[in-house]
BAKOLGU-367012 format. One record per residue (C-alpha): x, y, z. Coordinates in steps of 0.02 Angstrom, whole numbers, padded with zeros to 5 digits. Layout:
N
      c1      c2      c3
       X       Y       Z
...
***
This chain:
229
      c1      c2      c3
  -03046  -00679   04001
  -02970  -00532   04094
  -03126  -00427   04119
  -03163  -00401   04304
  -03014  -00507   04359
  -02887  -00442   04487
  -02698  -00464   04479
  -02683  -00480   04290
  -02493  -00489   04299
  -02499  -00664   04376
  -02604  -00724   04226
  -02716  -00823   04341
  -02868  -00763   04243
  -02818  -00877   04099
  -02853  -01031   04205
  -03040  -01039   04167
  -03086  -01172   04040
  -03273  -01141   04063
  -03250  -00961   04009
  -03143  -01017   03862
  -03286  -01125   03799
  -03415  -00988   03828
  -03308  -00869   03722
  -03303  -00999   03584
  -03493  -01018   03595
  -03518  -00830   03589
  -03421  -00824   03425
  -03538  -00954   03351
  -03694  -00861   03412
  -03625  -00700   03335
  -03621  -00794   03168
  -03435  -00769   03148
  -03370  -00865   02997
  -03295  -01035   03040
  -03122  -00997   02966
  -03117  -00837   03070
  -03159  -00933   03229
  -03023  -01059   03188
  -02899  -00916   03163
  -02944  -00840   03332
  -02924  -01008   03419
  -02756  -01040   03337
  -02695  -00868   03389
  -02741  -00905   03570
  -02660  -01077   03557
  -02499  -00997   03495
  -02503  -00873   03640
  -02527  -01013   03767
  -02386  -01114   03688
  -02273  -00961   03701
  -02318  -00935   03885
  -02287  -01120   03919
  -02114  -01114   03841
  -02067  -00939   03902
  -02170  -00898   04058
  -02151  -00721   04126
  -02064  -00714   04297
  -02224  -00657   04384
  -02334  -00790   04302
  -02418  -00903   04432
  -02482  -01036   04313
  -02404  -01205   04349
  -02344  -01325   04215
  -02492  -01440   04252
  -02615  -01296   04226
  -02531  -01245   04062
  -02541  -01424   03998
  -02727  -01426   04036
  -02757  -01257   03953
  -02663  -01309   03796
  -02760  -01471   03789
  -02924  -01375   03806
  -02879  -01258   03665
  -02829  -01403   03552
  -02996  -01485   03584
  -03088  -01325   03534
  -02986  -01315   03373
  -03027  -01497   03338
  -03213  -01462   03361
  -03213  -01320   03235
  -03104  -01408   03106
  -03245  -01509   03028
  -03357  -01356   03014
  -03215  -01261   02929
  -03197  -01397   02798
  -03384  -01396   02764
  -03381  -01206   02751
  -03236  -01210   02627
  -03325  -01339   02520
  -03483  -01233   02518
  -03385  -01076   02470
  -03293  -01169   02332
  -03456  -01236   02260
  -03531  -01061   02262
  -03380  -00991   02170
  -03383  -01131   02041
  -03564  -01086   02006
  -03505  -00915   01945
  -03364  -00979   01834
  -03371  -00936   01650
  -03391  -01089   01540
  -03237  -01148   01446
  -03330  -01139   01281
  -03370  -00957   01314
  -03188  -00919   01353
  -03130  -01005   01194
  -03258  -00908   01092
  -03201  -00744   01173
  -03018  -00780   01135
  -03056  -00825   00954
  -03168  -00672   00928
  -03043  -00552   01006
  -02898  -00626   00907
  -02992  -00597   00745
  -03052  -00422   00790
  -02894  -00343   00862
  -02795  -00327   00697
  -02947  -00247   00614
  -02970  -00125   00758
  -02787  -00076   00754
  -02795  -00045   00566
  -02948   00066   00589
  -02867   00158   00736
  -02710   00191   00634
  -02812   00275   00497
  -02942   00369   00599
  -02868   00391   00773
  -03046   00370   00834
  -03070   00362   01023
  -03203   00228   01008
  -03081   00119   00911
  -02952   00147   01048
  -03074   00093   01184
  -03124  -00056   01077
  -02942  -00108   01065
  -02924  -00093   01253
  -03078  -00199   01283
  -03035  -00336   01158
  -02853  -00348   01213
  -02890  -00357   01400
  -03030  -00483   01369
  -02909  -00590   01267
  -02773  -00583   01400
  -02893  -00608   01547
  -02969  -00763   01467
  -02796  -00842   01453
  -02711  -00784   01613
  -02856  -00744   01730
  -02773  -00585   01797
  -02874  -00453   01887
  -02918  -00294   01796
  -02794  -00199   01904
  -02649  -00295   01825
  -02692  -00225   01653
  -02737  -00056   01724
  -02564  -00035   01802
  -02463  -00106   01657
  -02339   00028   01603
  -02266   00068   01433
  -02092   00041   01506
  -02137  -00136   01561
  -02203  -00177   01387
  -02046  -00109   01303
  -01933  -00200   01428
  -02009  -00365   01370
  -01945  -00332   01194
  -01768  -00304   01257
  -01769  -00467   01355
  -01860  -00572   01225
  -01798  -00749   01194
  -01847  -00866   01052
  -01995  -00759   01002
  -02067  -00754   01178
  -02099  -00586   01261
  -02129  -00589   01449
  -02206  -00432   01523
  -02177  -00413   01710
  -02309  -00301   01792
  -02245  -00250   01963
  -02391  -00145   02027
  -02546  -00248   02068
  -02650  -00305   02217
  -02550  -00459   02269
  -02375  -00407   02216
  -02306  -00417   02394
  -02360  -00598   02413
  -02332  -00664   02237
  -02215  -00540   02152
  -02239  -00469   01979
  -02385  -00528   01872
  -02328  -00597   01705
  -02395  -00601   01528
  -02302  -00715   01405
  -02339  -00667   01225
  -02284  -00734   01058
  -02229  -00633   00907
  -02405  -00601   00842
  -02482  -00553   01010
  -02338  -00441   01060
  -02349  -00364   00888
  -02522  -00296   00933
  -02447  -00202   01081
  -02298  -00139   00980
  -02413  -00079   00840
  -02519   00017   00964
  -02367   00097   01046
  -02302   00151   00875
  -02456   00258   00849
  -02482   00317   01029
  -02406   00491   01000
  -02542   00524   00874
  -02678   00485   01002
  -02745   00601   01137
  -02637   00586   01293
  -02514   00468   01210
  -02364   00584   01207
  -02353   00597   01396
  -02427   00426   01436
  -02349   00317   01571
  -02475   00175   01572
  -02503   00064   01420
  -02692   00085   01431
  -02690   00274   01435
  -02825   00405   01420
  -02816   00594   01403
  -02765   00602   01587
  -02600   00536   01658
  -02679   00425   01792
  -02705   00239   01767
***
């Protein structure tokens, strides 16, 4: 809006509804996603509302002009709203097409539940690295099928967080709070609520960790020979 316009301080360059619409059309021609276009329009609408309520002393836009500009921006937002809804429906349908079937999830949970005790017993006797990786895979698959957490949640789960759940256990329920993960700032700690049997798997593994490579100095629950996650 301001390109090539003189006296920007007066904000007179904003009073150009034709150019507003051409900017909106240019976003569509550039194949910008509909939700992104809506976000841009809403940002501009918020700016115009702010200028209307708190105009700078050197602003030369009258109240009548500001009413017209705000009305124009609302009309553009209204035009894009239907396309945003259609876009969201299409994205949701595409995501649902990649969902794992419930029967597959139930089968994975049942298989992992049966295999984990056997793997732990073998690991306790042999200390085999393959058994350790197998335990990691079966346990994270089991937990992911139930809670749907990202892999980073399990990757960043610390031994201290697992042990803290035992200290705060109530009525046989152990809640592990994992503070370091992708969306912790927005949603807080990720949680895993485990019963006696399931938490027993974790406790049994921690009891033998000092006998495994890297276990003595491990910080993360799923440790390797190196200290990193």
